[in-house]
C-alpha positions in Angstrom: -12.0 8.1 19.6 -13.6 4.9 19.2 -11.5 3.2 16.4 -12.0 -0.1 14.7 -9.4 -1.6 12.7 -10.9 -3.8 9.8 -8.4 -6.6 9.5 -5.9 -8.4 11.6 -2.6 -8.2 9.3 0.7 -6.9 9.9 0.3 -3.1 9.3 -3.2 -2.9 10.7 -1.9 -4.8 13.8 0.9 -2.4 14.2 -1.4 0.5 13.7 -3.4 -0.7 16.9 -0.3 -0.1 18.9 -0.1 3.3 17.5 -3.8 4.3 18.0 -4.0 2.7 21.6 -0.9 4.7 22.6 -3.0 7.7 21.6 -5.6 6.8 24.3 -8.2 5.7 21.5 -10.7 2.9 22.3 -9.3 0.3 19.8 -11.2 -2.7 18.4 -10.0 -5.2 15.5 -11.9 -7.3 13.2 -10.7 -10.5 11.8 -12.3 -13.6 9.9 -10.1 -15.9 11.8 -11.1 -17.0 15.0 -7.7 -18.3 16.5 -6.2 -15.0 15.4 -8.8 -13.2 17.2 -8.3 -15.3 20.5 -4.9 -14.9 20.6 -5.0 -11.0 20.4 -7.7 -11.3 23.1 -6.1 -13.7 25.3 -2.3 -13.7 24.6 -2.1 -10.1 23.3 0.0 -11.1 20.6 -0.3 -11.7 16.7 2.1 -14.4 16.0 1.1 -15.2 12.3 2.0 -11.5 11.3 4.1 -9.9 14.3 6.4 -12.7 15.8 7.9 -10.9 19.2 5.5 -8.3 19.5 3.4 -7.8 22.5 0.1 -5.8 22.2 -1.3 -3.3 24.6 -3.8 -5.3 26.9 -6.5 -2.6 26.0 -6.9 -3.7 22.4 -9.6 -6.2 21.9 -10.6 -8.2 18.6 -14.0 -9.6 17.2 -15.1 -11.7 14.6 -18.2 -9.7 14.0 -18.0 -6.8 11.4 -21.1 -5.6 12.6 -19.8 -5.1 16.5 -16.7 -3.3 14.7 -19.0 -1.1 12.9 -21.4 -0.3 15.7 -18.3 0.4 17.9 -16.4 3.0 15.6 -16.1 6.7 15.3 -13.3 6.0 12.7 -12.6 2.9 10.8 -9.1 1.9 9.3 -9.6 -0.4 6.3 -6.6 -2.8 6.6 -7.2 -5.4 4.2 -5.5 -6.5 1.0 -6.5 -4.9 -2.3 -8.4 -7.8 -3.2 -10.4 -8.1 -0.3 -11.6 -4.3 -0.3 -14.4 -4.3 -2.3 -16.4 -7.3 -0.7 -15.5 -6.0 2.8 -16.9 -2.5 1.9 -19.8 -4.0 0.2 -20.6 -5.7 3.6 -19.9 -2.9 5.8 -22.5 -0.9 3.4 -25.0 -3.6 4.0 -24.6 -3.6 7.5 -25.0 0.1 7.6 -28.3 -0.1 5.9 -29.6 -0.6 9.5 -27.4 1.6 11.4 -27.0 4.6 9.2 -23.8 5.7 10.4 -21.7 8.6 9.1 -18.5 7.1 8.6 -14.9 8.3 9.0 -12.8 5.9 6.7 -8.9 5.5 6.7 -7.5 3.0 4.2 -4.0 1.6 4.2 -3.8 -0.6 1.2 -1.1 -0.2 -1.3 -1.8 -1.6 -4.7 -4.6 -1.3 -7.4 -7.4 -3.3 -8.2 -6.9 -6.3 -10.5 -8.9 -6.3 -13.8 -10.7 -2.8 -13.0 -7.0 -1.2 -12.5 -8.8 1.1 -9.8 -7.6 3.2 -7.2 -8.6 1.8 -3.7 -10.2 4.9 -2.7 -12.4 4.6 -5.8 -13.3 1.0 -5.1 -14.4 2.1 -1.6 -16.6 4.8 -3.0 -18.2 2.4 -5.3 -19.1 0.0 -2.7 -20.3 2.2 0.1 -23.1 4.7 -0.2 -22.0 8.5 -0.4 -24.7 9.4 2.0 -22.6 7.1 4.5 -19.1 8.5 4.1 -18.2 11.6 6.1 -14.8 11.2 5.0 -12.2 8.9 3.1 -8.4 9.2 3.5 -5.4 7.1 2.7 -2.4 6.5 5.1 0.7 5.6 3.6 4.4 6.0 3.6 7.8 4.3 4.4 6.5 2.2 7.5 7.3 -1.5 7.9 4.8 -2.7 10.4 7.6 -4.7 12.3 9.1 -1.2 13.1 6.1 0.5 14.0 4.8 -2.1 16.3 8.2 -1.7 18.1 7.7 1.8 18.4 10.5 2.9 15.9 10.6 6.4 14.7 8.4 6.5 11.5 6.8 9.2 9.2 3.9 8.8 7.0 1.4 10.8 5.2 -2.4 11.2 5.4 -4.1 12.5 2.2 -7.9 13.0 1.3 -9.8 14.4 -1.3 -12.8 15.1 0.7 -13.2 18.7 2.4 -12.6 17.2 5.8 -10.8 18.3 9.1 -7.8 16.1 8.4 -6.2 17.0 11.8 -8.8 15.5 13.8 -7.9 12.2 11.9 -4.2 13.1 12.4 -4.4 13.3 15.9 -5.7 9.7 16.1 -2.3 8.6 14.7 0.4 11.1 15.4 2.4 10.6 18.5 6.3 11.0 19.6 7.3 8.0 17.4 4.9 8.1 14.5 4.8 11.3 12.9 1.9 12.0 10.3 1.8 14.8 7.4 -1.2 15.5 5.5 -1.7 16.0 1.9 -4.6 16.8 -0.6 -3.0 14.3 -3.3 -4.6 11.5 -2.7 -4.0 10.3 -6.1 -0.3 10.8 -5.9 0.0 9.0 -2.5 -2.2 6.3 -4.0 0.1 5.8 -7.1 3.4 5.9 -5.1 2.1 3.5 -2.4 1.1 0.9 -5.2 3.7 1.1 -7.7 6.7 1.0 -5.3 5.8 -2.6 -5.0 6.6 -3.2 -8.7 10.0 -1.7 -8.2 10.9 -3.8 -5.1 9.8 -7.0 -6.8 12.0 -6.2 -9.5 14.9 -5.3 -7.0 14.4 -8.4 -5.2 14.7 -10.3 -8.5 17.9 -8.3 -9.2 19.3 -8.9 -5.9 18.7 -12.8 -6.1 20.3 -13.0 -9.4 23.5 -11.4 -7.8 23.3 -7.9 -9.3 25.0 -5.1 -7.5 24.4 -1.6 -6.0 24.7 0.2 -9.5 21.9 -2.1 -11.0 19.8 -1.5 -7.9 20.2 2.2 -7.7 19.5 2.7 -11.2 16.4 0.5 -11.1 15.2 2.4 -7.9 15.7 5.8 -9.7 14.5 5.0 -13.2 11.4 3.4 -11.5 10.7 6.4 -9.6 10.6 8.1 -12.8 8.0 5.7 -14.1 5.9 6.2 -11.1 6.0 10.0 -11.5 5.3 9.8 -15.3 2.0 7.7 -14.9 1.1 9.6 -11.7 1.3 13.0 -13.3 -0.4 11.6 -16.5 -3.3 10.4 -14.2 -3.5 13.8 -12.2 -1.2 13.6 -9.4 1.3 16.4 -8.1 4.8 15.3 -9.1 6.1 16.9 -6.2 4.3 14.0 -4.2 6.7 11.7 -5.6 9.5 13.4 -4.0 8.2 13.0 -0.8 7.6 10.2 1.8 4.8 8.4 -0.4 7.1 8.4 -3.5 10.8 8.1 -2.7 10.5 7.4 0.8 8.3 4.5 0.4 10.3 3.2 -2.6 13.6 3.4 -0.7 12.2 1.4 2.3 10.2 -1.2 0.3 13.0 -1.8 -2.3 15.9 -2.3 0.3 14.7 -4.3 3.3 14.0 -8.0 4.0 11.0 -6.5 5.8 9.3 -6.1 2.4 7.3 -9.1 1.3 7.7 -7.9 -2.4 11.4 -7.6 -2.1 11.4 -11.1 -0.8 9.1 -12.5 -3.1 11.6 -11.3 -5.9 14.2 -13.0 -4.3 12.1 -16.2 -4.1 11.5 -15.9 -7.9 15.3 -15.4 -8.8 15.7 -18.8 -7.0 13.6 -20.8 -9.7 10.3 -20.6 -7.5 7.3 -20.1 -9.8 5.0 -17.2 -9.0 2.3 -19.5 -7.4 5.1 -21.3 -5.2 6.7 -18.0 -4.0 3.3 -16.4 -2.9 2.3 -19.6 -1.2 5.7 -19.6 0.7 5.1 -16.0 1.7 1.8 -16.8 3.3 0.7 -13.1 2.7 -0.3 -11.1 -0.3 2.3 -9.6 -2.2 0.6 -6.6 -3.8 3.1 -6.1 -6.4 2.3 -9.1 -8.4 -1.5 -8.0 -9.2 -0.4 -4.3 -9.3 2.2 -5.2 -12.0 -1.0 -6.3 -14.1 -2.9 -3.3 -13.3 -0.1 -0.6 -13.9 0.7 -2.5 -17.3 -2.8 -2.0 -18.5 -2.8 1.8 -17.1 0.5 2.3 -19.0 -1.4 1.1 -22.1 -4.3 2.8 -21.6 -2.9 6.5 -21.2 0.1 5.7 -23.2 2.8 6.0 -20.8 6.5 4.8 -21.1 6.9 2.4 -18.2 9.9 0.3 -19.2 10.5 -1.5 -16.0 6.8 -2.3 -15.5 6.5 -3.5 -18.9 9.7 -5.9 -18.8 8.3 -7.4 -15.4 4.9 -7.8 -16.5 6.2 -9.9 -19.5 8.7 -11.7 -17.3 6.0 -13.0 -14.6 3.1 -13.4 -16.9 4.3 -14.2 -20.5 7.5 -16.1 -19.6 10.3 -13.9 -21.3 14.0 -14.9 -20.4 16.2 -13.2 -18.1 18.4 -12.4 -21.1 15.4 -10.7 -23.3 14.4 -8.9 -20.1 17.7 -7.1 -19.5 18.0 -6.4 -23.5 14.7 -4.9 -23.6 15.7 -2.5 -20.7 19.3 -1.8 -21.7 19.2 -1.5 -25.5 15.9 0.9 -25.7 16.2 3.9 -28.0 18.6 6.5 -27.1 17.3 9.7 -24.9 18.3 12.2 -22.3 17.3 12.1 -18.8 16.9 15.9 -18.4 14.3 16.0 -21.5 12.4 13.3 -19.8 12.0 15.2 -16.6 11.0 18.1 -18.4 8.1 16.0 -20.2 6.8 15.3 -16.7 6.8 19.1 -15.5 5.1 19.9 -18.7 2.4 17.4 -18.1 1.8 19.0 -14.9 1.9 22.6 -16.4 -0.4 21.7 -19.3 -2.9 20.1 -16.9 
């Protein structure tokens, strides 16, 4: 297929390798002329993926219209905060071309202020008549390892009645295994909220806490993700899979994770603004913490880790107060909490 990747960030660039290896005609779109020139002339993207040489077949352009005209399938690989304006511009350009679009997005977060899923943002900005299908690709897949063709597994989910296997073929090969799902809510929730837990784990690591604390936070964090996801309409089984516990583990335990690294920076005394500037890339967990906190209030879902991180990041509570809030909560039983999640699914 002819595939256009909208965005020249780390994961979009790594997917260009996968897609090209599957003999697809790959064009990348980016706004930065220097990055586009480097991809075309040097076959590298050193800003995001140092030491990775891209296949010479991969081309890049600064023309979004050229990318639109080229594409049979579009991979939306921009940060959450850029998704709405990019989709709005695609929709404007498509008023002329009137193409039926096969869309796959790879963003992992919730839109700030609206608290919307990325797929809903896309549907809101691109006319329904132009959308042939819309899917999300997500899972435990650090861009640095994907680009080096290390074995990775992800999930392709859609709520559209579409042939997912056709899209699956664009991505799946001997080192990049793709499963399919119809639970797009669960896949998007898992991909977004694991960044909150990874940010928390980075903070804990930087403050000197050990494996016991980290394991507890990951496990209880998964329960928070599952509780909110199920309340909104996700299948709780999704969170036991690649886009739940799988993505949570890889993001909360690795220096490849920008959310984990940002947490470590915050623990050293950096302000939130300083840490994000030092990263030089979007840290989705920051805005997602705000959005998830708002959703927890809206749906009356108890999310202690998210709640404490929100108040730590944005309302300046002390570390001591944060730990007291978490460790001295009302007594409860673990099994009864899990049953509540399952009962929620049964009732729904």
